[in-house]
C-alpha positions as CSV (number, residue, x, y, z in Angstrom):
1,M,0.0,0.0,0.0
2,S,1.5,3.4,-1.0
3,N,2.4,5.9,1.7
4,V,1.1,8.7,-0.6
5,S,-2.5,10.0,-0.5
6,T,-4.1,9.7,-4.0
7,H,-5.6,12.6,-5.9
8,S,-9.1,11.3,-5.4
9,D,-8.5,11.3,-1.6
10,T,-7.9,15.1,-1.6
11,L,-9.5,16.6,-4.7
12,G,-13.1,16.1,-3.6
13,Q,-14.6,19.5,-3.4
14,A,-11.9,21.3,-5.4
15,C,-13.3,20.5,-8.8
16,L,-16.1,18.9,-10.7
17,S,-16.5,15.1,-10.7
18,S,-15.3,13.1,-13.6
19,N,-18.8,12.3,-14.7
20,Q,-19.8,16.0,-14.6
21,I,-16.8,17.0,-16.7
22,I,-17.3,14.3,-19.3
23,S,-21.0,14.9,-19.7
24,E,-20.4,18.6,-20.1
25,S,-17.7,18.2,-22.8
26,K,-18.7,19.4,-26.2
27,T,-18.7,17.2,-29.2
28,Q,-15.5,17.5,-31.2
29,S,-14.7,15.9,-34.6
30,P,-11.8,13.6,-33.8
31,P,-8.5,14.6,-35.5
32,L,-6.6,12.1,-37.6
33,V,-4.3,10.6,-35.0
34,V,-2.8,7.3,-35.9
35,R,-0.6,5.1,-33.7
36,G,2.9,4.2,-34.9
37,N,5.6,6.1,-36.7
38,N,4.2,8.7,-39.1
39,G,4.3,12.4,-39.8
40,L,3.0,13.2,-36.3
41,R,4.3,10.4,-34.0
42,N,7.5,8.5,-33.5
43,E,7.1,5.7,-31.0
44,K,10.2,3.9,-32.1
45,R,12.6,6.4,-30.4
46,W,11.1,5.3,-27.1
47,G,11.5,1.7,-27.8
48,G,8.0,1.2,-29.2
49,V,4.7,0.8,-27.3
50,K,5.1,-1.7,-24.4
51,N,1.5,-1.3,-23.1
52,Y,-1.6,-0.3,-25.1
53,F,-5.0,0.3,-23.5
54,K,-8.2,0.9,-25.4
55,N,-9.5,3.3,-22.7
56,L,-8.7,4.7,-19.3
57,D,-10.8,2.1,-17.5
58,Q,-8.8,-0.7,-19.0
59,F,-5.6,1.1,-17.8
60,K,-7.0,1.5,-14.3
61,A,-7.9,-2.2,-14.2
62,A,-4.4,-3.4,-15.1
63,G,-2.6,-5.4,-12.5
64,A,0.8,-4.3,-13.7
65,I,2.5,-2.5,-16.7
66,R,5.8,-3.1,-18.4
67,N,8.4,-0.4,-18.1
68,G,8.6,1.9,-21.1
69,L,6.1,3.6,-23.3
70,T,2.4,3.2,-22.5
71,T,-0.3,4.6,-24.8
72,I,-3.9,5.0,-23.7
73,D,-6.8,5.8,-26.1
74,I,-8.8,8.7,-24.8
75,G,-11.2,9.1,-27.7
76,P,-10.1,11.8,-30.1
77,T,-6.4,11.1,-29.4
78,F,-4.0,9.3,-27.2
79,I,-2.2,10.1,-24.0
80,D,1.3,8.7,-23.8
81,I,3.3,8.1,-20.6
82,Y,6.8,6.7,-20.1
83,A,7.2,4.8,-16.8
84,E,10.0,3.0,-15.1
85,L,8.8,1.8,-11.7
86,K,10.9,0.8,-8.7
87,P,8.5,-0.4,-6.0
88,G,8.7,1.4,-2.7
89,K,10.9,4.2,-4.0
90,P,10.3,7.9,-4.7
91,L,8.3,8.6,-7.8
92,Y,9.4,11.6,-10.0
93,V,6.7,12.9,-12.4
94,Y,7.9,15.0,-15.3
95,F,5.9,17.5,-17.3
96,N,7.1,19.3,-20.5
97,G,7.4,23.0,-21.2
98,A,6.7,24.6,-24.5
99,Q,7.6,22.6,-27.6
100,R,8.3,24.3,-31.0
101,R,8.1,21.0,-32.8
102,W,8.0,22.2,-36.4
103,E,11.4,23.9,-36.1
104,K,13.3,20.6,-35.5
105,N,10.7,18.2,-36.7
106,I,10.2,16.9,-33.2
107,K,7.5,14.2,-33.2
108,L,5.2,13.0,-30.4
109,P,5.3,11.7,-27.8
110,I,7.7,14.1,-26.0
111,F,9.0,13.1,-22.6
112,S,11.2,15.2,-20.3
113,G,13.4,14.2,-17.4
114,N,15.9,12.0,-19.3
115,S,19.1,13.9,-18.3
116,V,18.1,15.0,-14.8
117,H,16.4,11.9,-13.3
118,P,18.4,11.2,-10.1
119,S,18.9,7.5,-9.9
120,D,18.1,4.1,-11.3
121,E,16.7,3.4,-7.8
122,C,13.9,5.9,-8.2
123,S,10.6,5.5,-10.2
124,R,10.0,7.8,-13.1
125,L,6.8,8.9,-14.9
126,S,7.0,11.3,-17.8
127,I,3.8,12.5,-19.4
128,S,3.3,13.8,-22.9
129,D,0.5,16.4,-23.3
130,P,-2.2,14.8,-25.5
131,A,-3.4,18.2,-26.7
132,L,-0.3,18.6,-28.8
133,H,-1.8,16.1,-31.2
134,L,-4.5,18.6,-32.1
135,D,-2.4,21.1,-34.0
136,K,1.2,21.0,-35.2
137,Y,1.7,24.6,-34.3
138,I,0.4,24.6,-30.7
139,T,3.4,24.9,-28.5
140,L,1.9,24.6,-25.1
141,A,-1.4,23.4,-23.6
142,W,-0.6,23.2,-19.9
143,Y,-1.9,19.6,-19.5
144,V,-5.5,20.9,-19.1
145,G,-7.3,19.2,-22.0
146,S,-9.8,20.2,-24.6
147,T,-13.4,20.0,-25.5
148,G,-12.8,16.3,-26.3
149,F,-10.9,15.1,-23.3
150,A,-10.4,16.3,-19.7
151,T,-6.7,16.0,-19.1
152,Q,-6.4,18.1,-16.0
153,K,-9.5,17.1,-14.1
154,V,-9.9,13.4,-15.1
155,I,-7.2,11.7,-17.1
156,I,-3.9,12.7,-15.4
157,P,-5.4,12.3,-11.9
158,E,-6.5,8.7,-12.8
159,I,-3.0,8.0,-14.3
160,L,-1.2,9.4,-11.2
161,D,-3.3,7.4,-8.8
162,K,-2.7,4.2,-10.7
163,I,1.1,4.7,-11.1
164,I,1.4,5.7,-7.4
165,S,-0.4,2.5,-6.5
166,L,1.6,0.3,-8.8
167,S,4.9,1.7,-7.7
168,N,4.0,1.9,-4.0
169,A,5.6,5.3,-4.1
170,S,7.3,6.5,-0.9
171,T,7.3,10.1,-2.0
172,V,6.0,11.9,-5.1
173,V,8.0,14.6,-6.8
174,F,6.4,16.7,-9.6
175,V,9.0,18.3,-11.9
176,G,8.6,20.9,-14.7
177,G,9.8,24.1,-16.1
178,S,7.6,26.9,-17.6
179,G,4.3,25.4,-18.7
180,G,5.4,22.1,-17.2
181,G,5.9,24.0,-14.0
182,F,2.3,25.0,-14.0
183,A,1.2,21.4,-14.3
184,S,3.6,20.4,-11.5
185,L,2.3,23.0,-9.1
186,Y,-1.3,22.1,-10.0
187,F,-1.1,18.4,-9.4
188,S,1.2,18.7,-6.4
189,R,-1.5,20.7,-4.6
190,F,-3.7,17.6,-4.3
191,Y,-1.0,15.3,-2.9
192,P,0.0,16.2,0.7
193,K,3.7,16.0,1.4
194,S,4.5,15.8,-2.3
195,I,7.1,18.1,-3.7
196,A,6.9,20.4,-6.7
197,V,10.2,21.3,-8.2
198,V,9.6,24.1,-10.8
199,C,11.5,26.8,-12.7
200,N,10.1,29.9,-14.3
201,P,6.6,28.5,-14.2
202,Q,3.5,30.2,-15.4
203,T,1.1,30.6,-12.5
204,H,-1.8,31.9,-14.5
205,I,-2.4,30.5,-18.0
206,L,-4.2,33.5,-19.4
207,K,-1.4,35.8,-18.2
208,Y,1.1,34.1,-20.5
209,K,2.0,35.5,-24.0
210,E,-1.0,36.5,-25.9
211,R,-0.2,34.6,-29.2
212,Q,0.4,31.3,-27.5
213,V,-2.6,31.6,-25.2
214,R,-5.0,32.5,-28.1
215,K,-3.7,29.6,-30.1
216,F,-4.3,27.3,-27.2
217,L,-7.8,28.6,-26.6
218,Q,-8.8,28.4,-30.3
219,V,-7.4,24.9,-30.8
220,C,-8.5,23.3,-27.5
221,Y,-11.7,25.1,-26.7
222,G,-12.8,27.0,-29.8
223,V,-12.5,30.3,-28.0
224,D,-11.2,33.2,-30.0
225,Y,-10.4,35.8,-27.4
226,I,-8.7,35.7,-24.0
227,Y,-11.3,38.0,-22.4
228,L,-14.0,35.5,-23.1
229,A,-12.2,32.7,-21.3
230,E,-11.6,35.1,-18.4
231,K,-15.3,36.1,-18.3
232,D,-16.9,32.7,-18.6
233,P,-15.1,29.7,-17.1
234,K,-17.7,27.4,-18.7
235,L,-16.1,28.0,-22.1
236,T,-13.1,26.1,-21.0
237,L,-15.1,23.5,-19.1
238,G,-14.1,24.6,-15.6
239,I,-10.3,23.9,-15.9
240,T,-8.1,25.6,-13.4
241,K,-6.2,28.4,-15.1
242,S,-5.0,30.4,-12.0
243,L,-2.7,28.8,-9.5
244,C,-3.0,31.9,-7.4
245,R,-6.7,31.0,-6.7
246,L,-5.9,27.3,-6.2
247,Y,-3.3,28.0,-3.6
248,N,-5.2,30.8,-1.9
249,P,-4.8,30.1,1.9
250,R,-8.6,30.3,2.2
251,R,-8.7,27.0,0.2
252,G,-6.5,25.2,2.7
253,E,-3.0,25.4,4.2
254,L,0.0,24.5,2.1
255,T,0.4,20.8,2.7
256,N,2.7,20.0,-0.2
257,R,6.3,21.3,-0.6
258,I,7.4,23.7,-3.3
259,I,10.9,24.3,-4.6
260,Y,10.4,27.4,-6.8
261,M,13.4,28.3,-9.0
262,Q,13.1,31.7,-10.7
263,N,15.6,33.4,-13.1
264,I,15.8,36.9,-11.8
265,S,16.5,38.2,-15.4
266,D,13.2,36.7,-16.7
267,D,11.2,39.8,-15.7
268,F,8.1,38.6,-17.5
269,H,7.8,35.5,-15.3
270,Y,9.4,37.0,-12.2
271,T,7.0,40.0,-12.0
272,G,3.9,38.6,-13.7
273,H,3.9,35.0,-12.3
274,Y,6.3,34.5,-9.4
275,V,5.5,37.7,-7.5
276,K,1.7,37.3,-8.1
277,F,1.9,33.7,-6.8
278,V,3.9,34.4,-3.7
279,E,1.6,37.3,-2.8
280,A,-1.4,35.1,-3.2
281,L,0.1,32.7,-0.7
282,G,0.7,35.6,1.7
283,L,4.4,35.1,1.7
284,D,7.4,37.4,1.3
285,V,8.7,38.1,-2.2
286,V,12.4,37.3,-2.6
287,E,14.1,40.1,-4.6
288,N,17.8,39.0,-4.7
289,V,19.7,36.0,-5.9
290,G,19.9,33.4,-3.2
291,F,17.9,30.8,-1.3
292,H,15.0,31.6,1.1
293,Q,12.7,29.2,3.1
294,Q,9.2,30.1,4.3
295,G,7.8,26.9,5.8
296,N,6.9,24.5,2.9
297,F,7.8,27.1,0.3
298,L,11.5,27.2,-0.8
299,T,12.6,29.9,-3.2
300,L,15.8,29.7,-5.3
301,I,16.4,32.9,-7.2
302,G,19.2,32.6,-9.8
303,D,20.8,34.6,-12.5
304,W,21.2,32.1,-15.3
305,G,21.0,34.4,-18.3
306,D,18.8,37.1,-19.9
307,G,15.2,36.2,-20.4
308,H,13.3,32.9,-20.1
309,I,16.4,30.9,-19.4
310,P,16.0,27.9,-17.0
311,A,18.2,26.8,-14.2
312,P,21.2,24.8,-15.6
313,G,21.0,21.0,-15.7
314,H,23.4,20.6,-12.8
315,V,21.0,22.6,-10.6
316,W,18.0,20.4,-11.4
317,R,20.1,17.2,-11.0
318,G,21.5,18.4,-7.6
319,I,18.0,19.2,-6.2
320,L,16.4,16.0,-7.5
321,K,19.2,13.8,-6.2
322,N,19.2,15.5,-2.8
323,I,15.5,14.9,-2.4
324,F,16.2,11.2,-2.9
325,L,19.2,11.3,-0.5
326,Y,17.4,13.2,2.2
327,E,14.0,11.5,1.7
328,K,13.8,10.1,5.3
329,D,14.8,13.5,6.7
330,L,12.6,15.8,4.6
331,D,10.0,16.4,7.3
332,A,12.7,17.4,9.8
333,L,14.5,19.6,7.3
334,I,11.3,21.5,6.6
335,V,10.2,21.9,10.2
336,N,13.7,22.9,11.4
337,N,14.1,25.4,8.6
338,Q,17.1,23.5,7.2
339,A,15.9,22.8,3.6
340,R,18.9,24.7,2.3
341,K,20.6,21.3,2.4
342,L,18.6,20.3,-0.7
343,I,20.4,23.0,-2.7
344,N,24.0,22.5,-3.8
345,D,26.4,25.4,-3.4
346,D,26.9,25.5,-7.2
347,A,23.2,26.2,-7.8
348,F,23.8,29.9,-8.4
349,V,26.6,29.3,-11.0
350,K,25.7,30.5,-14.5
351,E,26.1,27.7,-17.0
352,S,24.3,26.9,-20.3
353,P,22.1,23.9,-19.9
354,P,22.7,20.9,-22.2
355,E,20.5,20.5,-25.2
356,N,18.7,17.5,-23.6
357,S,18.1,19.1,-20.2
358,I,14.6,19.2,-18.8
359,S,14.0,22.7,-20.0
360,A,16.2,22.8,-23.1
361,P,13.1,23.3,-25.5
362,L,12.4,26.5,-23.6
363,L,15.7,28.1,-24.6
364,S,14.4,28.9,-28.1
365,E,10.9,30.0,-26.9
366,K,10.1,33.3,-28.6
367,D,7.1,35.4,-29.4
């Protein structure tokens, strides 16, 4: 039996039920998505599909899965996950940031975490956003879904609960940069004592760059203007777009742990997302490069380059490895205000991350 509470244990009143969301979804003509190796997908580079399920219920009923690529049919498209499970060990869950696929002919599925996962002794779950199947030129969909499938509220929660159960995870760590950071913060909120390790995340989808947000709204929900999505949440089927609201202390205390990395030279995300998020939590804004702990909220401000540049790969690797090494002492480190031990001394060193780092695709992200 896993030591980690499942999403369904804690989500409860925070969102609509699965049946409500599915019944309220609009009818959408299914796009032409074909399994295999074709113009859209390349399953071969992940070793081919090891597990295929015709629907989410079949996946939930599975007694075990083979390590590697799992593909689940969700109606209009597929959701792909890459799992390597080590029973009783920490589970690291990786979400992607923006993907400009057409520039380098990158095909789906896309999985992050390859170069930063801390140890062969830890479980890994990487999730590819199924909404990227809907349009070649959509760069980011924040793992929320579309009119045809409820990724945020139904599909990923069911997958997480199943993988946590199969792996008997001792700790769950959600990892992501930029848009993947949004997803990590969102899902971590529903798993007490889980850890979200994020860098330069968006904390409000609609406050991101207008072109990308409008493309996402048009492709996924048929909404042409951002102000319409702000005005009427039903147009986007009740998805959570603001983490500031989700994490408002009036909705409950901070029971998960957050390691929030922010490049101080990324003013767009520092001012428009980090500051707004911290203020919503009622915490102090960190204005200088360095480390600061406020209970369960750990801030690492770095100076890693101009603009939307992520923390270098060695910073990610150091933090994720230290979470594994200090796993049995995490509670004490947090309570005794000693969480600085999770951050290596070289975390503030400026270095270009390798091409295959967790946030490498973000380096070319432009308007």
